[in-house]
N, C-alpha and C positions, 0 to 999 in steps of 0.2 A: 277135305273141306269140312264145314260144319253142317251142311245140309243133310238131313237124315230122312229117308223114305221108309214107308211101312209103319206099322203100329205095333203095339204090344210091348212085351218085355225086351225084345231084342231088335230095336230099329237098326236098319243097315244104312251105310252111306249110300246116298242116291246119286244116280246119274244126273247131270245138269245139261242144259242147253247154253251155248254161247250164241246169243243173238247179236249179229254183227251188222252195223249200220255205217255205211261209207258216205261221207259228205264231201263236197268240193269246197273250195275256198269261199264260195258265196253261200255256204250253209244249205245247199240243196242236197237232199238225199238222192244219191245216184245208184247205190247198190245196197241190198240187204240179203241176209241169209240166216239160217239157224243150224247149228252144228252140235251134235252130242259129244259130251266129254264125261268119261267115267271118273270116279274118285281116283285121284293121283294120276290121271291120264294127262298126256301132253298133246296138244293140237298145234300144228305149225301152219301158219298162213304165209303165203308169198304175196307181197303187195301187188306185184305186177301180174302174176298169173291167177291168183285167187280172188283178190279184193278190188281190182280196178280194171280188169280186162273186159267186162261186160256191162259197161256203163249204160244207164237209162237213156242217155242222149247220144250214145255211140262215140262220144269224144273221149279224149285222154284226160284222166284225173291226175294232175301234176302236184297239187297241194290240197290239203284238206284235213279232215278229222275222221278218226275211226272210233266209234263207240261200241263197246262190248257190254251187253247186259246179260247177267247170269240169271238163269230161270230154270225151274224144274221142267222136265219133259212135259210137253203139252199136246203132242200130236198135231197133225195138219188139219186145217179147216177143209171141208169137202172140196172146195174149189181149187185147192193147191196140191191135192194128193198127186204124188209123182213128179212134182216140179223140183223139189229140193233134194240135195244129197242125203240128208238125214230126215226121214219122214216123222221122227218123233219130236221135231222142233219147228214150231210155227212162229216166225218173228213178227207176224202181224197180229199176234194175240198175247199181249203181256198182261198177266193178271197177278203174278206173285213173284216179282223180282227178288233174287237172293244175292246178297253181297258176299259171295263165297269164291268166285273165280279170281285168279290173279293173272296178270299178263305183263309181258315185257316186249320191247321192240329192240331189234338189233339194226343199227345204222352203219352202213359201210362207208368208209372214207376212201374214195377212189384215188386221191393223190396223197395218201398217208406216207408212203415211202419218201416222196419228194420233200415233205414237210417234217420228217422224222416224228410222225405221230402214230398212234395206235391205229390199226387198219379197221377196227370195228369197235363200236361202243354199244353197251346194253343199257337201256333205260326202262325202269319200272313204270307202268302206267299208273296214272293218278286215279284214286277212287273219287267218284263224283255222284252223290245221290241224285236220283231223277225225281222231278216233281210230277204230280199227276198229269199236268197239262203237257209236259214233255213226253211222258209215256203215251198219251193219247196221240200226239203228233207223230211219234215214231211208228205206232201201229197203223195210223191212217195212211201215212205216206208209203209205208211198206206194203200195205194192203192194196193201194193204188197200183204200185209196181207189179205186184203178183197178178192182179186181175186184169190189168189193162196193157201191159208192156210186151206181151207175146214172148216172154222169156228174157228180154233185156232187163238189166238192173238187178239180176240175181247173182250174188257172189257165190263162190264155191268154198267147200269146207277144208281145203288143204289136206294135210297129211296127219295121221295119228288120231288122238282123242280117246283111244282105248287103252286101258291099263296094259302095260307090257307083260 
């Protein structure tokens, strides 16, 4: 990516956090988490097992939106230490978003053979700059989940994220 950490003559590519926010069809934030990704690393999330199985409300999320915000590592706030898979990424504290991560979704078509279609399609995520008010809402809602939901509403970081 284009994010560089360090100073001086030889800045090095920096690790980033993928702050993930999972909304239901009514635009309610039901899960959030922060996951480290190294330069050229690949992190794979499973919708059912990583992003929607620990809903704030305990219900199933069948439709919705997943937002991923790219951010330098920011460490956990004191109240959240030990809650997240990656302690270097606190999704309740967005101060310096970086437009450097890229993501894709793979959609499986269960009846593809019957319809002579491709069994899976891959779609690149859209880039959408966030306003300051939306950043504040994401932080506030995620902070509420972290501090008040007793572990519910926290997604998990899936597989990978580290350079092979």
